[in-house]
C-alpha positions, 0 to 999 in steps of 0.5 A, a space after each residue: 666494242 667492235 670485238 663484241 659485235 663480232 660474236 653472237 653472244 655479244 650481239 645478243 647482250 647488246 640486243 637485250 640491253 637495247 630491248 630493256 631500254 626501249 621497253 622502259 622508255 618507249 613502251 608503245 614501241 616495245 610492244 610493237 616489236 613483238 613480231 620480231 620475237 614471234 617471227 624468230 620462233 616461227 623460223 625455228 619451228 620451220 626447220 627443227 622437225 627435219 633437223 630432229 629426224 636427221 640427227 636422231 637417225 644419223 646418230 643411230 646409224 653411226 652406231 653400226 649394226 644394232 645386233 653387234 653393239 647390243 650389249 654396249 648399246 643397252 648399257 648406254 641407254 640404261 645409263 642415259 635414262 638413269 642420269 637423265 632422270 636425275 637431271 630432270 628431278 634436279 631441275 624440278 626440285 630446285 624450281 619447286 624449292 626456289 620458285 623463280 617464277 613466283 610473283 610475276 603474275 602473268 595473265 595468259 589472256 594477255 599473251 598472243 597465242 597465234 604463233 603457238 596455235 599448233 601446239 595449243 591445239 595439241 595440248 587441248 587434245 591431251 587429257 591424260 597420260 593414255 591420251 599422251 601416249 596415243 598422241 605421240 603415234 602419228 597418223 602418217 609420217 607426212 602428217 607428223 612433219 606437216 604439223 611440226 609435232 616433235 614427239 611424233 617425228 621422234 617416234 618415227 625417227 627412232 623406228 627409221 634409225 633402228 631399221 636403217 641400222 639392221 639392214 646393214 650395208 644396204 642402208 649405208 647410202 641412205 645413212 650418208 644421204 640423211 647425214 648430208 641432208 642434216 648438214 644442209 639443215 644445220 646450215 639453214 639453222 645457222 642462217 636463222 641463228 644470226 637473227 637471234 639478236 633481233 628475236 631477243 630484242 623484240 621479245 625482251 622489249 615486249 616483255 619489259 614494256 608489258 610487264 615492267 622491269 621487275 619481270 626481268 628480275 624473275 628471268 634473271 633469277 631463272 638463269 641463276 637457278 639454272 646455272 646452279 642446277 647445272 653446277 649441282 648436277 656436274 659436281 654431285 651426280 656426274 662427280 659421283 658416277 665418275 668416282 665410282 668408275 675410279 676418276 676425279 670430276 675436276 681432273 676430268 674437267 681440266 682435261 677437256 678445258 679447251 673443248 669446254 672453252 669453245 663450247 662456252 663461246 659458241 653455245 654448241 658442242 657440235 664443233 668439238 665432237 671430233 676432238 672430244 672423241 680423240 681425247 677420249 681414245 687418247 685416255 685409253 677408251 676403246 674407239 668402238 665404245 667411243 664411236 657408239 656412246 658419244 654420237 648416240 649420247 649427242 641425241 639421247 643424253 642431253 643432261 643440261 637440256 633435261 635440267 632446263 626442261 623441268 626448270 623452265 616448265 615449272 617456271 612458266 607454271 609459277 609465272 602464270 600462277 598455274 597450280 600443279 598437282 603431284 600427278 602434274 609434276 610426275 607427268 612433267 618428268 615422264 614427258 620430259 624423258 621423251 621430249 628431251 631425246 628430240 633436241 641435239 644441243 642446237 641453239 634454238 631447238 630448246 624453244 621448240 622442244 620445250 613447246 612440245 613438252 608443254 603441249 603434252 601437259 594440259 595443266 600448263 599454258 603453252 603460250 607461256 613459252 614466250 616468257 622464256 625466249 629473252 633468256 634462252 640464249 644465255 641458258 644455252 651456254 650452260 646447257 651445252 657445257 653440261 651436255 658435253 660433260 655428261 656425254 664424256 662422263 657417260 663414255 667413261 662410265 660405259 667403257 669402265 662397265 665394259 672393261 673397255 678403258 685402260 685405267 692406268 693410262 687414263 689416270 696418267 693422262 688426267 694427271 698430266 703425265 701423258 698430255 694430249 697431242 692433236 697429231 697423234 692417236 693411240 694404236 691397238 698395241 698401246 703405242 702412238 702414231 700420227 693421225 692417218 698413219 694407221 687405224 686405231 682399232 682395238 
């Protein structure tokens, strides 16, 4: 038991069990604990805007001069959009087929909308697709951050990142400052994440007390459907594109098993970023391609997050008995293509980005988001795992597209003939050297 308390996952599990017990046996107390969940949500909203800005700008700046990396960058973006669309459609299709939220019969009038007031106001102002497109353009930069409008912040971040990349060396100090600032906000988010057990306790206690244990069955089904969606996406979609590039998805997963195990325990892929890049280079992928695709993909190619977006949106619609037309379903996918670019796999950001997505779809009640909070930390594990695999596969596919990968070496590495050694890197002439002994340029 003491070991379980040391991990965030373990504490969240314990909090969830306690929350269920309080909701069942002490319903009045369970409903009174709701501010814990709402307060946790507000804390995340407080910092997610600056984090999105720092991550997106930092990712674009790290790609280098956009003119020099144009061809690889365009191919990467094209690949990201195609695969993201597949992810969004898979999430929507399984949600529509299995309907995990059907039968919950949640009355949105019983939900407290105070914590979501900003997003509710945005939703009321969006009547059609044209209105949405105009709404994502902020009146001023400061206004976008003041209102916490993720879409508007994302638009400015992309423009700022492009400009920073194009001015070259003069922009390096600014890029370094933004990267350092991002690290500060990451640390702040780390403080907030430690409060996740309290947030889950309050949310699940309220949900159980208000709607009964049966509501948790539906949430459990949502988690199962999401995990199934991720498995289908990895095996079918990523497996197919990797096969077209000449590689096997199961050998690929085995090669990155250590990194995946770390992500499994932390629900975040940030900690393994340097190691993943080195292992891709060890496979024979040029470091210039790795250095462009991986950091950019961390902001713009979030496959697991994309699956969750459409799945969660349709779950909320089903739980609140909100009918959706084909136009609404198409709008969900189109909006998600934009909003999915504003999250970086940071635990907690999914809640806010999901709220931004709901705010842009008038047909679905934004306040239904509170139904998702109790299980967000569990689906976050599969999200991070799928995001990591998706970016690793993207790097291989783009490298193969550009002939920037030594396929013979890659097969030997995946077959275990050339096991990865942490202290070594692949040099330009194909030999190995100690880390720091010589630059591994190609």
